[in-house]
N, C-alpha and C positions, 0 to 999 in steps of 0.2 A: 502493499499500500504505499502511496506518496504521502511524504512527509514535507510539511514547512514550518520554519522556525516558529511564525505567526501568522495569525489568519486575521484577518480583518471583516468584518461584518459590518456592510454599510460604507456607504462614499460619499455622505455629508460631507460637511466642515471636521466635525472630529474624527470619521472617519479617512480623510485624505490626510488630513495634518497629521495623524499617527502613522496612519502609510508613510509618509514621506519623513517624519523624523526617524522613523525606524530604519528607514534606508540609510540615513545619514551616518547613523551608528552602528551600521552595517549588517543589519539583521535584514534574513530573507524573508521576503514577506507577501503574502496574495492577500488581495484584497475583494470581496465578493459584492456585489452590486446587482438589484433586481430590478432597478429602472434605469436612472438617468446618473451618472456622477453629478456632483454638487449640491444635491439631497434637497429639504423643500426649502431650501435660502435661495439656492441657484435658479430655480425651477418653479416654484409654486409658492415663495415667502419673499423675503426681504428682497433680493434684487427686483424682481417683475412689479413688486408694489412701488419701490422707491422710482421706475422710471415713468410709473404714471404720477408718484407725485411730483417729480420734477417736471414732466410735462404742465400741470397744472401750476405749477408754480411760473413757469415760463410765459401760459398764458396771462396770468395776472400781472407778468411783469411787462408784457406787449399791451395790453390795456393801461397799465400806467406809462404807456411810453409818452404819450403827450407833455407828463411833469417834465422831462429832459429834452422839449422841443422837438420831439419825433412825432410824425403822424403815421401810422398804422391802421387804424380802425379798429374797431372793437376783437379783433380777432376769433377764431373758432377750431375747435379740436376736432381734426379727423379722426375717428375712433377706429376705423380698421388701419389706419396704418400708426397709430400709436400702438395700437396690437403688435405690428410686424414689426416697431421697434421692439417692444417687449422680448419678443421671440429670438429677433438681432442677438439683444446683448447680452440674454440668459447662451446663445449658442456661441457666442464668442468666449466667453467665461466656461463652462463646461467645456470645450476645447481646451481651454487652457488647464483644467485640470488633467485632461486625459494628457497631454502633452508632458505636464509634468509627471505623473507617474509613468509615461514611456522613460524619460530620462531618467529616473531613478532605477530602472529595471525594476519596477513593481508587477508583479503578475495581477491582472485584471480578471476575474472569472465573473460573467454575466451570468447572473440567474440568484436563487436562493439558499442559505444554509439552515441546516437542522442539527443542533445537538446529537449525537450518539450515546456521546459520552463526554466528559470534561475534556478529552483530549482526540476526541476524533469527531468530525463533521461529515454529515452526509448531503451533498452539494446537487438541487435539482438545477439544471441549466434551461437558458430562454427555449431552447430544442426540446425540452424534456426529458433529455440523456441525465442520467445519475452515475456520480460515482464517489467515492468519498476520499477525505483527505485526513492525515493524523496531523497533529500540531503540537508544539510546545505550549505555547500561550494564545488564548485568543481575546481581541476586543470587541465588544458589542457595542455598535454606535449606527443603531437601524433608525433611528431619531423618533419623533413623532408623528401623527397623523390628527385628520380632524375626529373628535371626538363625535360619536354617533347622536343623533336627536332623540333626546329624552320627554318633552315637555308634551303634557296629554296631548292628542289630536294631532302631534306634529307626523303625520305619515307621508314624507315629501314633501311638506309644506315649506322647508326652510333649507336653505344652504347653507354652505360652509366656505369660507374665505377663497378655497382654492378653488372652486365654483363661480366664486364670485370674479377671479381675475380672468375667467373666461368668457363673461358674458358677452355677446353679441353686440348689444348695446345698452347704455347706461338706462338702469330703471327710473320711472318717472318720483320713485319714491322709494324710500329701503328705512328698516328699521334695524338696529346693527344692537344684537344681544352680549355685553358685557362692555365694561368703560377701559379696559386696556391701553395702551399706547396704538396696538393694532385696530382696536374699533374706530380710535377716533382720528385715526390717519386714512382706513378706509371712507371713514365720512367725510372728511375733510375734501379727498381724491373726488368723492362723486357728488358732491356739492356743489364744488366747481364745475362738474360734469353738467350739471342740470338737474341732478337729483336731489327730492327734498328728503332728507337722512335725520333722522331720531337715533341717539344711542341713550340704551338702557343699561347704567349702573345698578349692582345688586347692593356696593358698598354706599356709605352716607356722600363718598365724591368719587372722582374717578383719578386716577393714579396716585395712590394713598402712599407712595415711595417719591414724589415729589412734593416740595414743600408748599405748603396751602398757598401763600402769594403769589407764587407763580402759574400753580392751578388756576386760580381767578382770574388773572391777567390771561390766560389762554381761553377760559369759559366765558369772557365778554369778547372776545375775537371770534369762539367760534359762534357766539349767538350772531354779531353782525354779519357773518356768515349762513346765515340760519339754517345752524345747525344746531337743534335740539338737544341737551343731554339731560334725560332723567335719573335722579341719584336716588340712592335708598330705595329701589324699586326690586320687584321680585316677581319674574314671569310665571303664571299660573298655568296658560295652556294656549293654543294657538288653532284657528279655525279656518277655514276657508271662506271668503265674502264673496260679494256679487262682484261682477267683470273681473274672476281672479286674483280678487286682494284678499291678502291675507290680514287677519283678525288676531294682535296679542291681545290677551287679556292678562294686564298684572295687576298686583297693590304695590301701592304707593302713600307712604305717610297715613296706613290703616285702609284707605279706601280703593276699592279697586276700580279699574279705567281699563277701556280698549283703546289700541291705537291699531291704526291701518295702514298698511303696506303693500306695496306690488310684490316687493318681495323683505324676507327676514332671514338675516344671517346671521350666525351663530359662530363663535369664537374659538370656543374650547377646542383644548388638545389632550391627548392620550398618547402613552408610549407607546412604540408600531412593534409589539414583542409577540403578538402569534404564530404560531409554527415556529419558533427557534427550539421549543422543548426544555425551557429554561428549569420549571419543576423539577424534571425528571434527574437534573445534574445539579438539583440543590442551591441555586440563582434563587434568594430573595425577594421581594417587593419592598417599597418603602411606601409612606403613606399616602404619597401624591402616585401610588399606582407605577412608578417608574422603578429602574432597578436599584437597588440598595447598594452603595458602595462605601469603603472608607476614603480618606484623602488622598490615599495614592489611585483611586479609582478602580481596585481591586473589588470584587465582588464578594459575596459568602462562597462561593465556590473559588479555592485559590486555584490558580492560573487562568482563569477567569476575570476580563476587565469589562468596563462600561463607561462610556463617556457620551457628552452632547445630549442631547433631548432626550434621549430612550431614557435618562435619570431622572427627568421631570425635576428637577431644581432648579437650574434659570434656563428659560427657553430662549437662549440668543447664542446668535455665533460666537461674538467673542469669548464666552464660556464656554461653547463647544470646543475651539480652537485650541483652549489651554488646558481643557480637560484631555483633549487627545494627546497633547503634549507630554502632557504629566503620565499619564495612561502610558505611552511609548517608551519614556526613560525609566518608568518603573520597570518595564516587562523586559528593557535593555540592561537591568543589572542597577542602575541608578539610583538615588534614593531620594525622590520628591513628592513634596507634600501641594495639594490646592491650596489656595485660599481664592478668598472668595470675596474681601475687601474691595471696596473701589470699582464693584459691577456697575456701569451706568444703567440708566433709565431714558429712553429716549423714544421720541414719536418724528411722524412724517407730515404734523401738521403744519397748518399757519396761521399764525409765526410756531416754528419747532420747539418744540421743551424736549430740552436734556437736564438730568442730574446724576450726582454720584453721594453716597457718605449720608450722614443723618440730615434730617430736616432740623429747624428750627425746635419744633415742639419735640421730635424725638431726644434731641439733645439734652433739651432741660427736663422733661422725662426721667432721665437717664444720672441726672444731678451736675448736668457739667455748669460751669460758669461762662454762660453763654454771652458771647459778643460777636454781634452782625453787622458786616460791610453789604451796604447797598448799591448799585450805583444803576440809573435807567440808561437802557438805549438810545432814549432822544438826546443825552447828553454825550454820545459817540459820534466822534468828528464822519466815520465811516458809515455809520448808519444812515445819517443824514443824507450825506451822498447817494448814498442808493436807495434812498426813500424809504429804510426800514427801521422807524423811530420805536415802533412798539417793542417793549419787551423789558426785563429788568436781569443783570443776574446778581445773585444773593449767593456772599460768602459766610457761612456760619463758622466759626471759632470759637475754642476754648480762651478765655482771656487771663486763666492761672498758668497755661501752660503753652500760649500761643500755637496749639495745632489748630489745623484747617481739618474741622469734623464733616463739613459736607459742603457743598455749590449745588446751587440751580439756576436756573437760566430759561428765560423764554423770551425767543427773539428770531430774528434771520440767523440762519446756519447756527442753531445752537449745538446742534451734534456734532461739527467741525470744530467747535471753538473749545471743547469737553477735556482735551486730550491733556494740553495743560494743565488742567485740573487735576487730572488722574495723577500724572505725572507730580506733581507737588504733593499728592496726599498720598501718594507710592513712598516719595522720596521725605517725607515728614517735614517736607517746608513749613514755614510760617508765611504770615502773610506779609511780613515785611521782608523773608528772602525773594518773595513774588513782587513786592514794590519795589526792591532794587534791579532787578532784571528790565534791558531796555526791550522797549517793543516797538514794533513800527509804526509812523503815524502818518497818513490815520490806518487804521484797522480796525476793526471788528475785534482783536484779540487784543486791544487797548482794557477793553470794558473790564475784564477780570484784572488788570491791572489797578484800575479805577478802584473797584468792588473791593481787592483785597486792601490796597490803603485804607480803603474808607472803614476798614473792620478797627483800625485804628486812630480813625479819626482823621485821616490825612488824605483824602481823594485830593485829586487835583482838579479836577472836571465837574465837581458837584458838591453842593454845599456839604462842607463834613467838620463841624467843631471839630477842634484838635482833642486829643486824648492826652 
């Protein structure tokens, strides 16, 4: 029987990152992928979604061109051409992953895998042929899939986000169940395409990991875009209304209400583990229904590791990359442990939101001596140049130790600005350290410089009484 040192099941960000790192460390690796390389992120998630988010942002910029002395008309989106661009961008990067695997000599097996034992896997190829391989170690990186409909009455009435991305035309109205960043991003995209969008959030407010002040600004701007956000609401059932409309019954503030929409979108995800044979080899699941691991990414079955969305811990590509790399290095004999400090949250809304670390409320609840620095984007030179003056950056610090506990922002290109923040937090820099760094002028990045200085009462471009 053929043997491999390591077999990786799943070719998404966690899987291909692990396979590449193993190859870099000289470990002979085979990667099994049942569909297309790149996983949800490249094919049905992050990348195609951001193509659409960028399109509506460009549309908004075109409509504001007159403010720059440019006459373009109102502008419009050709939905078919937008879908073609989405496919083109995806194809480019899927091809890039394939080229990297070939360059590193990683064996790609198209098919599915099922454990026959912790050291043996049965592979069913896409042609239906079967074979068995033995391996010393295995990484499960099969990701997550759309959770099935669970609401009473929902027999094919709702759609998941993957189907939403494949719609042939924007619907006249839609209800998105779930107030996370994905729900708000989809609501933003389709609202700018002419859809009346409503977002249902079960918790008291959307984006609970982002500071309340920042979320309030976002909600105000979403309202201007005619996006309705219903927080503190629990969906009860879904029914078919007249003219193929869907009717969602929910309870909000103790009262039952019914909302109507051309489509209802559910955003829930679950680990893609069916058919792997995990229980037979002793792999246990965690409370989220994902694969349980320790910080080395090893599961409860020795020599079997798991990484990425299949663990259901942090459903985002940056964490999937990091977990895949951590698993690979441990499988190669190094001693590595995952750290989840500073995992960012972000959205593709207009304006965008991004944050990392503690909110002000969380920092106070944990007993920190909190000092906050705020800087409005309206006072930033580049934001004014771009015509994007809405937003703010908020820096949460511990006054006693000078530690930056969290940074939360809303405004143009916020997810691109967060990386300096993450590096500062990871390196345990103080606001004074950030304030001593030269920043290009004018630039959006200067806003973090001013916000950090504001934490010490020393912001230059906004009123900031000295500390």
